[in-house]
C-alpha positions in Angstrom: -154.9 -173.7 180.6 -152.6 -175.1 183.3 -150.2 -176.3 180.6 -150.1 -173.0 178.8 -149.6 -171.1 182.0 -146.7 -173.4 182.9 -145.2 -172.8 179.5 -145.5 -169.1 179.9 -143.9 -169.1 183.3 -141.1 -171.3 181.8 -140.5 -168.7 179.1 -140.2 -165.9 181.7 -137.7 -168.0 183.8 -135.6 -168.9 180.8 -135.5 -165.3 179.6 -133.1 -164.5 182.4 -130.5 -167.0 181.3 -131.0 -167.6 177.5 -129.6 -165.4 174.8 -132.0 -163.6 172.4 -131.8 -166.3 169.8 -132.6 -169.1 172.3 -135.4 -167.1 173.8 -136.9 -166.6 170.3 -136.9 -170.4 169.8 -138.7 -170.9 173.1 -141.3 -168.3 172.3 -141.8 -169.9 168.9 -142.3 -173.2 170.5 -144.9 -171.7 172.9 -146.7 -170.2 169.9 -146.7 -173.6 168.2 -148.1 -175.1 171.4 -150.9 -172.5 171.5 -151.7 -173.1 167.8 -151.9 -176.8 168.3 -154.1 -176.5 171.4 -156.5 -174.2 169.6 -156.8 -176.3 166.5 -157.2 -179.5 168.6 -159.9 -177.7 170.5 -161.8 -176.8 167.4 -161.5 -180.4 166.0 -162.6 -182.0 169.3 -165.7 -179.8 169.4 -166.7 -181.0 165.9 -166.6 -177.5 164.5 -164.1 -177.8 161.7 -166.9 -177.9 159.1 -168.4 -174.6 160.1 -165.4 -172.8 161.7 -162.2 -172.0 159.8 -159.4 -173.0 162.2 -157.6 -169.7 161.4 -160.4 -167.9 163.2 -159.8 -169.7 166.5 -156.0 -169.5 166.1 -155.8 -165.8 165.4 -158.5 -164.7 167.9 -156.9 -166.9 170.6 -153.5 -165.5 169.9 -154.8 -162.0 169.9 -156.5 -162.5 173.3 -153.4 -164.3 174.7 -151.3 -161.2 173.9 -153.9 -158.5 174.5 -152.3 -157.3 177.8 -148.8 -157.0 176.3 -149.0 -153.4 175.1 -145.4 -152.7 176.0 -144.3 -154.1 172.7 -144.0 -151.2 170.4 -142.6 -150.7 166.9 -143.1 -147.3 165.4 -146.1 -146.7 167.6 -147.8 -150.0 166.6 -148.1 -153.0 168.9 -147.6 -156.4 167.3 -150.6 -157.8 169.2 -152.7 -155.2 167.4 -151.6 -156.8 164.1 -152.8 -160.2 165.3 -156.1 -158.6 166.2 -156.5 -157.1 162.8 -155.8 -160.4 161.2 -158.4 -162.0 163.4 -160.9 -159.3 162.3 -160.3 -160.2 158.7 -160.8 -163.9 159.5 -164.0 -163.2 161.3 -165.2 -161.0 158.4 -164.4 -163.9 156.0 -166.5 -166.4 158.0 -169.3 -163.8 158.3 -169.4 -163.4 154.5 -169.5 -167.2 154.3 -172.4 -167.2 156.7 -170.7 -169.5 159.1 -170.4 -167.1 162.1 -172.8 -164.8 163.9 -171.4 -161.3 164.7 -172.9 -159.6 167.7 -173.6 -156.0 167.0 -175.9 -154.6 169.8 -177.2 -151.1 169.2 -175.5 -149.6 172.2 -172.1 -150.8 171.0 -172.5 -149.5 167.4 -174.2 -146.3 168.5 -171.5 -145.3 171.0 -168.8 -146.1 168.5 -170.6 -144.0 165.8 -170.9 -141.1 168.2 -167.2 -141.0 168.8 -166.5 -141.3 165.1 -168.9 -138.5 164.2 -167.5 -136.2 166.8 -164.0 -136.6 165.4 -165.1 -136.1 161.8 -167.1 -133.0 162.7 -164.1 -131.5 164.6 -161.6 -132.5 161.9 -163.5 -130.9 159.0 -165.8 -128.3 160.5 -165.5 -127.1 164.1 -161.9 -127.5 165.3 -159.7 -128.2 162.3 -156.6 -126.9 164.3 -157.1 -128.4 167.8 -155.3 -127.0 170.8 -152.6 -129.3 172.4 -152.2 -130.2 176.0 -148.9 -129.0 177.4 -146.3 -131.8 177.8 -146.0 -134.5 178.9 -148.8 -135.8 176.6 -149.8 -139.5 177.0 -151.8 -139.6 173.8 -150.0 -141.6 171.1 -148.3 -139.4 168.5 -149.7 -139.0 165.0 -152.8 -137.6 163.3 -156.0 -137.5 165.2 -157.7 -139.9 162.7 -155.0 -142.5 163.3 -155.6 -142.1 167.1 -159.3 -142.5 166.4 -158.7 -145.7 164.5 -156.7 -147.1 167.4 -159.5 -146.1 169.8 -162.2 -147.7 167.6 -160.1 -150.9 167.3 -160.3 -151.3 171.1 -163.7 -149.8 171.7 -165.6 -151.6 168.9 -163.5 -154.2 167.1 -162.2 -156.0 170.2 -165.7 -156.8 171.6 -167.1 -157.7 168.2 -164.3 -160.1 167.3 -164.1 -161.8 170.7 -167.9 -161.9 171.0 -168.3 -163.5 167.5 -165.8 -166.3 168.3 -166.9 -166.8 171.9 -170.4 -168.0 170.9 -170.4 -171.3 172.7 -169.7 -172.2 176.3 -166.5 -174.0 175.5 -165.1 -171.1 173.5 -166.1 -168.5 176.1 -164.2 -170.4 178.7 -161.2 -170.8 176.4 -160.9 -167.1 175.6 -161.5 -166.1 179.2 -158.7 -168.4 180.3 -156.4 -167.0 177.6 -157.2 -163.4 178.8 -156.3 -164.5 182.3 -153.2 -166.2 181.1 -152.1 -163.0 179.3 -152.4 -160.9 182.4 -150.8 -163.6 184.6 -147.7 -163.9 182.4 -147.1 -160.2 182.6 -147.8 -160.3 186.3 -145.2 -163.1 186.8 -142.5 -161.1 184.9 -143.3 -158.0 187.0 -143.2 -160.0 190.3 -139.8 -161.5 189.3 -138.5 -158.0 188.6 -140.0 -156.6 191.8 -138.2 -159.2 194.0 -135.0 -159.6 192.1 -134.5 -156.3 190.3 -133.2 -158.1 187.2 -135.2 -155.9 184.8 -136.6 -158.8 182.8 -139.7 -156.8 181.6 -137.6 -153.8 180.6 -135.2 -156.0 178.6 -138.2 -157.5 176.7 -140.3 -154.4 176.0 -137.9 -151.5 176.6 -140.2 -149.9 179.2 -138.1 -148.7 182.1 -139.7 -146.8 185.0 -137.1 -146.6 187.6 -137.9 -148.8 190.6 -141.3 -149.8 189.3 -141.7 -153.0 187.3 -144.2 -152.9 184.4 -144.2 -156.5 183.3 -145.1 -156.6 179.6 -147.2 -153.5 179.9 -146.4 -150.0 178.7 -146.5 -148.5 182.3 -146.7 -149.8 185.9 -150.1 -148.2 186.2 -151.3 -150.1 183.2 -149.9 -153.3 184.6 -151.9 -152.7 187.8 -155.1 -152.0 186.0 -154.6 -155.1 183.8 -154.1 -157.3 186.8 -157.0 -155.8 188.7 -159.4 -156.4 185.8 -158.3 -160.0 185.4 -158.3 -160.7 189.2 -162.1 -161.5 189.4 -161.7 -164.2 186.8 -158.8 -165.7 188.7 -160.8 -165.7 191.9 -163.7 -167.3 190.2 -161.5 -170.0 188.8 -159.9 -170.6 192.2 -163.3 -170.9 193.9 -165.3 -172.8 191.3 -162.7 -174.8 189.5 -161.6 -178.3 190.2 -158.1 -180.0 190.3 -155.7 -178.3 188.0 -158.1 -175.5 187.1 -158.4 -174.5 190.8 -154.7 -174.7 191.3 -154.1 -172.5 188.2 -156.7 -170.0 189.5 -155.1 -169.8 192.9 -151.6 -169.3 191.4 -153.0 -166.7 188.9 -154.8 -164.8 191.6 -151.7 -164.7 193.8 -149.5 -163.5 190.9 -152.0 -160.8 189.9 -152.2 -159.5 193.4 -148.5 -159.4 193.9 -147.9 -157.7 190.6 -150.4 -154.9 191.6 -148.4 -154.4 194.8 -144.9 -154.4 193.2 -146.1 -151.9 190.5 -146.4 -149.4 193.4 -149.6 -148.0 191.7 -151.7 -146.1 194.2 -154.8 -146.5 192.1 -153.8 -150.2 191.7 -154.1 -150.7 195.5 -157.6 -149.2 195.4 -158.4 -151.4 192.4 -157.1 -154.5 194.2 -159.4 -153.9 197.1 -162.3 -153.1 194.7 -161.8 -156.3 192.7 -161.8 -158.5 195.8 -164.7 -156.7 197.5 -167.0 -156.6 194.4 -166.2 -160.2 193.6 -167.2 -161.2 197.2 -170.3 -159.0 197.2 -171.8 -159.9 193.8 -171.0 -163.6 193.8 -172.2 -164.8 197.3 -170.8 -168.3 197.1 -167.3 -166.9 196.8 -167.4 -164.7 199.8 -165.8 -167.0 202.4 -163.1 -168.2 200.1 -162.2 -164.7 198.9 -161.9 -163.5 202.4 -159.6 -166.5 203.3 -157.5 -165.9 200.3 -157.2 -162.2 201.0 -156.2 -162.6 204.6 -153.6 -165.3 203.8 -152.2 -163.2 201.0 -151.9 -160.2 203.2 -150.1 -162.2 205.9 -147.7 -163.6 203.3 -147.1 -160.1 201.9 -146.0 -158.9 205.3 -143.8 -162.0 206.1 -142.2 -162.8 202.8 -139.7 -159.8 202.9 -140.0 -157.7 206.0 -137.0 -155.6 205.2 -137.2 -153.6 202.0 -140.4 -155.4 201.1 -141.2 -154.6 197.4 -144.8 -155.3 198.1 -145.0 -152.2 200.3 -143.9 -149.6 197.7 -147.5 -148.7 196.8 -148.3 -148.0 200.5 -145.2 -145.9 200.7 -146.3 -143.8 197.7 -149.8 -143.6 199.1 -148.5 -142.1 202.3 -146.6 -139.4 200.4 -143.2 -141.1 200.0 -141.2 -141.7 196.8 -142.1 -139.7 193.8 -145.8 -139.3 194.9 -145.5 -135.5 195.3 -144.1 -135.1 191.8 -146.8 -137.3 190.4 -149.5 -135.4 192.2 -148.3 -132.1 190.9 -148.1 -133.5 187.3 -151.6 -134.9 187.5 -153.0 -131.6 188.9 -151.4 -129.6 186.1 -152.7 -132.0 183.5 -156.2 -131.9 185.0 -156.4 -128.1 184.9 -155.0 -127.9 181.4 -157.5 -130.4 180.1 -160.4 -128.8 182.0 -159.4 -125.4 180.4 -159.6 -126.9 176.9 -162.9 -128.7 177.6 -164.5 -125.5 178.9 -163.4 -123.7 175.8 -165.1 -126.4 173.6 -167.8 -127.9 175.8 -170.2 -129.0 173.0 -167.9 -130.6 170.4 -164.5 -131.2 172.2 -161.3 -130.8 170.2 -160.7 -134.3 168.9 -158.5 -137.3 169.6 -155.2 -135.4 169.9 -155.8 -135.2 173.7 -157.8 -138.4 174.4 -155.4 -139.8 177.0 -154.0 -136.6 178.7 -156.3 -135.6 181.5 -155.9 -138.7 183.8 -159.6 -138.5 184.5 -161.8 -140.6 182.2 -164.9 -138.5 182.0 -162.8 -135.3 181.4 -160.8 -137.1 178.7 -164.0 -138.0 176.9 -165.5 -134.5 177.3 -162.3 -132.8 176.2 -162.1 -135.2 173.2 -165.7 -135.4 171.9 -167.8 -132.9 173.9 -171.3 -133.8 174.9 -171.4 -136.5 172.2 -168.5 -138.3 173.9 -170.2 -138.1 177.3 -173.3 -139.6 175.7 -171.3 -142.3 174.1 -169.6 -143.3 177.4 -173.0 -143.4 179.2 -174.6 -145.5 176.4 -171.6 -147.9 176.2 -171.4 -148.4 180.0 -175.2 -148.8 180.4 -175.2 -151.3 177.6 -172.4 -153.4 179.2 -173.9 -153.4 182.6 -177.4 -154.1 181.4 -176.0 -157.1 179.4 -174.1 -158.3 182.4 -177.1 -158.0 184.7 -179.4 -159.8 182.3 -176.9 -162.7 181.8 -176.2 -162.8 185.6 -179.9 -163.6 186.0 -180.3 -165.8 182.9 -180.7 -169.4 183.9 -180.5 -170.7 180.4 -176.7 -170.3 180.6 -174.7 -173.5 181.5 -173.6 -174.0 185.1 -171.0 -171.3 185.9 -172.3 -168.9 183.2 -174.1 -166.4 185.5 -171.1 -166.2 187.8 -168.8 -165.6 184.9 -171.1 -162.8 183.6 -170.9 -161.2 187.1 -167.1 -161.5 187.2 -166.8 -159.9 183.7 -169.1 -157.1 184.7 -166.9 -156.4 187.8 -163.9 -156.3 185.5 -165.4 -153.5 183.4 -166.6 -151.7 186.6 -163.1 -151.7 187.9 -161.9 -149.8 184.8 -164.7 -147.3 185.0 -164.1 -146.5 188.7 -160.3 -146.5 188.4 -160.8 -144.2 185.4 -161.6 -141.4 187.8 -157.9 -141.3 188.5 -156.4 -143.0 185.5 -156.0 -142.3 181.7 -156.3 -145.7 180.1 -159.0 -145.5 177.5 -157.8 -146.9 174.2 -156.0 -150.1 175.5 -157.3 -153.3 174.0 -157.4 -155.4 177.2 -160.0 -153.0 178.7 -162.6 -154.2 176.3 -162.0 -157.9 176.4 -164.7 -158.4 179.1 -167.2 -156.7 176.9 -166.5 -159.1 174.1 -166.8 -162.1 176.4 -170.1 -160.8 177.7 -171.3 -160.5 174.1 -170.2 -164.1 173.5 -172.2 -165.2 176.6 -175.2 -163.5 175.1 -174.9 -165.6 172.0 -174.6 -168.7 174.3 -177.8 -167.8 176.1 -179.5 -167.1 172.7 -178.5 -170.5 171.4 -179.8 -172.2 174.6 -183.1 -170.3 174.3 -183.5 -171.5 170.7 -183.1 -175.2 171.6 -179.4 -175.6 171.9 -177.5 -175.7 175.2 -175.0 -173.0 174.1 -172.0 -175.3 174.8 -171.8 -177.5 171.7 -173.4 -177.7 168.3 -176.5 -179.8 168.1 -175.8 -183.3 166.7 -177.0 -183.8 163.1 -179.0 -186.9 162.5 -178.0 -189.1 159.6 -180.3 -188.8 156.6 -182.9 -191.5 156.2 -186.6 -192.3 156.6 -188.4 -191.2 159.8 -188.8 -194.1 162.2 -192.4 -195.4 162.3 -194.1 -195.0 165.7 -194.8 -198.2 167.6 -198.5 -198.4 168.5 -199.5 -199.0 172.1 -200.5 -202.6 172.8 -204.3 -203.1 172.7 -206.0 -205.0 175.5 -207.1 -208.5 174.6 -210.7 -209.5 175.5 -211.0 -212.5 177.6 -213.0 -215.3 176.0 -215.1 -217.2 178.5 -214.4 -220.9 178.5 -217.4 -223.2 178.8 -217.4 -225.3 181.9 
């Protein structure tokens, strides 16, 4: 992980001085490094006979780019194409009966409820849905296309990640790649925040004046991405050793600084929430998390006292900057969405308005009615019940329960931040769900006789060894005197 993180940071630094062609060469080299690392990982684990290397390569690449939704081409994100290829690879292995696909009832049931609600609205109840007044944050296009994008995140991301992360080694690898994805975006945003070079905007084309977005589609998205990955960074910083601990400390610092430079008010709340919940639910981390938090706060104040880019969020929180305009826009969107939801409370109006309300429960209600609310409850309950069960499952390898707790915290951050945010169909949101499903397969393997970390060794064919009988006592023969 440390090598890949260093390579990612090097790419970000070189992007400021290299022309486009040179940067493309460097990115290609990084991709080759990632491919080599993943294939060597599969080979060293002795899994080449049962796992097609393309599965690890595509899934690892999809997770490594899952936070970079600022890349758009005609409404499609290139990381999504990698994810679809990974889906086909997993499907191929599933048909070959070399992979186990996790399909818990709560996951499939919630996804089917959202699908059924859209189909009923599309063809029966609301064939011509009302539209929220601009600005709309729902991707343009037909409602069925938006539904497909939503299901790709809501259902496919957890299934693909969970199927691949079915051993302890693979869970750790994909978790580190998810953390790496968020950290690289955070590094670019931090550089932009302190230097104003506009590195992220030059790469993705996303330009929100005065607010860096990294490789994300919006500064608020960057903040939520970093807040969700922060519990994993803190866990690595506290539990890791050597380079892993150093990488965890660096990642946690970059994620926290990116949240601050994004100037997201909900991001500030999510930062406190991430640190607080991580300290509360993982007791052994409490003292270290507090120390890291205090030191980070002191450094944030001292690093640039005049015009400190880390204080922009506090300025907006106190009413400065464009906060008044943002508050007015959010209020208008809330009332418009509430009016539509009250007009169609049972069925909703479909996925043409899924990201407009900036309040997650209202977005689901406006989109899918009572079926959508039921789907959100079923999905969230399933995630937390899975995380709680794994947190208490002692069959997991050392560090497994703590990882389950950190992943549950990541999902909780999205749900709580969703009371003031509109991210609902972004792929990175559901990465923790897939990793939890993978941990469930690890626990299942451990319960069936494996340790969940490696495949059981196969004994060479041959006859069974004959048991050696216990030695019998020898009677003493008396000797005549």
